[in-house]
N, C-alpha and C positions, 0 to 999 in steps of 0.2 A: 624262149628267147634269153639270152643273157643279160641280166640286169646289172648295171655298174653299181656296186656298193659304196654308200657314203662314207668318207673317211671318219675314222674313230672320233678326231677331234670335232669334226663338223657335227657328228651324231651327238656328241656330249653337249656341244653347244645349242643344238636344237632342242635337246631334252631340258636343258638349263633354262632356255628361253620359254618352254611350256611351263616349267615350275614357276619362274619369276611372274609370267603373265597370270598364273593361277593365284600366286601370293598376292600380287598387287590388286588382282580382281576381288580376292577375298577381303583384303584389307580395305578397299574402297567400300565394299558393301558392309564392313563392319563399321567404317566411319559413318556411312549413310544411315546405318541402324541407330549408331549412338546418337547422330545428330537428331533423328527423328524422335528418339526417346527423349532427348533433352528438350526438344520443342514441345513434345507432349506434356512433359514435367513442368516447362515454364507456363504452358497454358493452364495446366491443373493449379499451379501456384497462384497464378493471376486470379483464377476462378476462386481460390480460397482464401483471397485476402480483400481487404477493403481499402479503396483509395482514399487519399487524404480529403478529397471533396466529400466522400461519403461520411467521414468521420466528422467533418465540420457540419454536415448536414444533419447528422444525428444529434449533434449538440444544440444546433439552432432549433430542431423540431421540438426538443424536450424543453428548451428555454421559452419558446412561444407557447407551448401547451400549458405551462405551469407559472408563468409569470404574473398572471392574474389571480392565482389561487389564493383564497383567504381562509385558510384553515391553521389552526394551531395558535400559540402566543409564546411571546418571548419568555425566558427564564426571568423570574423576578425575586427569587430568593437571594440573588446577588443583585443589589440595587443597580449597579452600573450596567448590568446586562438588559435590564428593563428599558434603558434608554436607547439602546441600538435601534436603528431604523428598521422596521419589520418588513420594509419592501425591498431591502437589499437582497440581491439575488444574482449570483454568478457562478459560472461553470468552467472548469479547466480540466483538459486531459493531456497527459504527456506519455508518449511512447518511449521505449527504451533506447532508441536512437536520437532522442532529445527533441522531437517535433512537438510542439505546443500548439494546442488548440484551445480557443477561449470563446466565451460569449457572455455577455451581460458585465455586470460590474465585478472585475476580477482585481481591481486595485485597492479598493477600500479593506482596511484591516479591522479584524475582529479577534477577541482573544481566542487562544488556541483550546483553553480549557483541557477536557479529558483526552483530547486527540494527543496531547503531549505524553500520556502515558506510554503510548506506543515507542515513543523514541527514547524516552529515559529507560524502558526496558531493554531497547537495542543497546544503549550504553552499558547497561549492567551485563547483558549476555556477551557483549564483545569483551568486556574486561575480565568478568567472572566465570563465563560459561552458563549454559542453559541449566545444568544441573543446580547450580546455586540458587536460581529462582525456584525450581522445583522443590528443594530441599527447605528453603526458608519461607516461601509464601504459599506455593502450590499452583496449579494451573487448571483448577475445577470451576466450572460454573456454580455459584453458591445457591442460585434459586432464591435469593433475596435481594432486596433493594441494595443499591450500590454503596451506601453508607450505613448498612446495617451493623448495630452493635451485636445484636443477638447471634449474627453469624460468626462474629469473633468469639463469643462466649461458648457456643456449641462445639467448637473444635479447638479452642484455646489458641486461635489465630492461624490454625493449619487450614488446609483445604480451602484457601482463598485463591484469587487470581490477581495478577498485576493491574487489572482495570477496574476493580472495585476499589473503593477509597483506602479500606485497610491495607490491601496488597499494594496499592499505588504509592502510599507514603513510605511503607516498608521499601519498596523498590527504589525511591528517592534516596532513603537512608543508606543504601547499599552502594552509591556512587562514591567512589574513592576521592579523597582529598584531605589534605591537613586542616583545613578551616572552611567555614561556611563559603567564604569567597571563592576559594579554589574548587569546592564541589559545584557551586554555581556555575563557574566558568567552564567546566567540563561539560555540565549539562548545556548551557548556551552555545558553545562550540559544536555539540552534537547536533543541536537543531539547526544552526547555521549551516552546517555541512549537508544535511539532508536537504534543506530549502536552496541551497545554492546561493545564499545571500546573508548579509548581516541582518538579524531580527532584532527586536527591541521589545522591551516590557511596557505594556500599556499601564502606566502608572496609576491611573484613576481606577482601573478594573483591580490592580494589586491591592490598592488602598481600601477598596470596596470589599473584597474578598477577605482581606486580613481583619477587618473589623466585624466580619460575620462569620468566622470559621471556627467558632467554639466547638461544634461537633467534631470536627477534623481533629482538633487538639485532644479531645477525649478519645477518639479513635486511635491516635498515635500513642497516647500514655497507655491505653490497653494492650496495644501491640508491643509496647516496650516492656509492659509487666509481664508479657508472655514470652519475652525474649526474641521477638522477631525483628524489633528495632534494637540495636545494641548500645546506642549512645544518644542522648539529647533528642528526645522526640519533638521538643518544641521547635529545635533547629529543622528537623526533617520537614515539620508541618509548613514552616515558613517558607523553605525553599520549594516545597511542593506548591505552595500557594503562589509562588512567583513564577513557577514553570507555567502554570495554567493561565497566567497573565500575559504571556509572550503574544504579540500581535502578529497575525498572519492574514494573508489574502488568498483567494481561491487558487491562484497560480503557485503560491509557496506550498499550498497542501498538496496539489496535485504533483509537484515536483518531489515532494517528501514520499508520497505514495509511490511514484514512478521509480524512486531509488529502490524501494522494496521489490517492485515488479521487475527490476533490472538486477535481482540478486544481490542487492547492497551497493551497486555503484551509482551514484548520481549520474543520469544520462546526460546531463550538459557540460558539468565541471569534470566529469570522468574520475571524480575521487571516491575512493571505496570508503563507504561508512560502516558497513557491517559485513563480516566475512559470510560467505554464503552458506556455510554449515548451519548458521543461526537462523536463516529466513524461514525454514519449515516450522520450527517452533513458535517463532513470532506470528507467523501467519495463522498458525493453529489457534493461538490465543484470540487473535482478532476475530477468527471465524466463532468461536464459542462464547465469546464475552464482549465483543465489540460494541453491541447496540442495546446495552443495559438489558432490562427485561425482554426485549423483543429480539435478541440475538438469534435465536432459534428461527423465528419467522422471517427474518432477514436472509439468513442462509438459506432457508428452504426456497425463497423466492428468487434469489439471485446467484448464490453459490459463492459470492465474493467476500473474502476476508475485508472487514471494514472496522472503522472506528468513529464515532460521533463525539461531539462535544456540545455542552448547553450553550456555547456562544453562537451556534447555528451552523457549525462546520461538520462536514461528513466526508471522510476519505474511503476509497476502496481500491483494492489491488486485484488486477487480472494477471497473474503471474506470467511474465515473459510477453505480455500483450501491452499493458498500459497501467498508469496509475490515475485516478479521476478524483476530483473533488468538487464539492458544491458548497457554498455559503448562503445560507437562508435562515434567519434567527427564529422565525416562529416554530415551537416544538409540539410534538405531540404529547401524550400523557406519559409516555415512557421516557421522555427527554431527547427525542431524535427529531432532526429537522424534517418536517413534513415534505417541503418542495425537494429537499435533497434526495430523500429516499426515493421518491417517484421519478425525479429525473434520472438518477443513476440507473435504477431499474430499467428505463426505457432505453437508455443509451447502451447499457451493457447488452440488452437483449437484441438490440440492432447489430451490434457490433460482434456478437458472439462471445461475450466476455466470461460467461459462466465456466469455470474450470471443468466443472462435471458434465457439461453440455454433451448431448448425444452427437457423435461424429465430429467432435470438435478435435482439430488437429494442431500440432506444435506448430508455431509460426516463428519466423525470423524476426530479429529486433525491429520493432517500428511497424510491423505487419500484424493486423489484427484478423484473426481467423474466425469467420462465423461458422455456425453449424451448416452441414451440407444436406 
């Protein structure tokens, strides 16, 4: 039978229609696949993060667990510190997107003490570079007490680190300025920027420390004799004493730690305080020398870069996830807050804060990723 042939134009149109239908079908399928994968990814992300309520719950649990703990005692070699209420206990955590979580007393101020060393080091790194610290002071754990004179003599002031007193006073002496007032203002502005508010010196603590800092004066003079402090060691000691006397509360310290967790940018004010290139070196020193003689034990238990102060404060950094701080004055024999160590260990464990944790994944700002 004779079959009428389809006109060429109609034939082409039919073929085009089939092609278009195939393309649209494939496109729709691709969109569906993409949407399905996105949904799976969202579900995976949700499963790998901790909700705000869970973060607060972790803080509350640690606070309730340790608020009645009666271990340790206040530092008393600085008379003003012995007078601080030993029952003071506050916890604060700040995420890189500026969310603040607190429990307990987070408004009462204590002196920052050795935690100040972290932020003076940040000032010098920003102004002079990491190598200036390595060359003049070193970044080695000394294996000796934080105020050891023997450690200076053995290496003629080399192979220290910025968190033992010889290295810390030398670090303070490296802050630029034409006068003591100008040097102090640079340090004060740095602390204010990290905390996100104007801080003040606790004059009673400063007076008490200045009257009892003879050993630090001797340390500074010895570091000057070996060429690590280039001018006026007594001025460097006095400025160092003043920086240790700055008043902070738990929220301030958590904000300062969170600025480090957020690659040097204050998560609330959005002000950059330290270029990102300096963060790894700073956190490395916190990891190896942040808790005096127990730095290794702390790192082994938590994996967190941290710094303690004999005023009862302790900060810790989970890079990209959170900065956390606890204030509780009673200290252990190594000079670290007893409650603070226990509370941060529990909270970090609950939130997956250990940078070395098995299965830990990178998280977005403000999201805390627990191990899977």
